[in-house]
C-alpha positions in Angstrom: 56.7 43.9 32.9 55.4 44.3 36.4 52.3 46.3 37.2 52.9 49.8 38.6 50.9 52.4 40.5 51.6 55.9 39.4 51.3 59.2 41.1 50.8 62.4 39.1 52.0 65.9 39.9 51.4 69.1 38.0 54.4 71.4 37.0 54.4 74.8 35.4 57.5 76.2 33.6 58.2 79.3 31.5 60.8 79.8 28.8 61.7 82.5 26.4 63.2 79.9 24.0 60.1 77.8 23.3 57.6 75.4 24.7 59.8 72.3 24.1 62.5 74.1 26.2 60.0 74.7 29.0 59.0 71.0 29.0 62.6 69.9 29.1 63.4 72.3 32.0 60.3 71.2 34.0 61.2 67.5 33.6 64.9 68.1 34.4 64.0 69.9 37.5 61.5 67.3 38.6 64.0 64.5 38.1 66.3 66.1 40.7 63.9 65.3 43.5 61.5 62.7 42.1 62.4 59.1 41.2 60.9 56.8 38.6 59.5 59.5 36.2 57.7 57.7 33.5 55.1 59.9 31.6 54.2 63.5 30.9 51.2 65.2 29.4 51.1 68.9 28.4 47.8 70.1 29.8 48.1 73.9 29.1 50.1 76.1 26.8 50.1 79.9 26.9 52.3 82.7 26.0 53.1 86.3 26.9 53.0 88.9 24.2 55.5 91.8 24.1 55.5 94.4 21.4 53.3 92.2 19.2 55.6 89.2 19.5 55.7 86.1 21.6 58.1 86.8 24.5 57.6 83.8 26.6 55.9 80.4 26.5 54.5 78.8 29.6 53.5 75.1 29.8 51.6 73.2 32.4 52.7 69.6 32.5 51.3 66.6 34.4 54.2 64.2 35.2 53.6 60.7 36.4 56.0 58.5 38.3 55.9 55.0 39.5 55.6 54.5 43.2 58.3 52.4 44.9 57.4 48.8 45.7 57.1 48.1 49.4 
């Protein structure tokens, strides 16, 4: 396996379905404009409360992608 250099970006996504859904949506959106996605790390998880219940979950995700070879 060749060595790679990675660049990392931070994404934030909100979902009323769940945190997994928010992660999947963030990665799907990033994959439309960014090549070579390789890793992700959830760095923050928070939620909005409405009438005593969780209404939305918001995740912050660091996504790393391999830089193209020259």
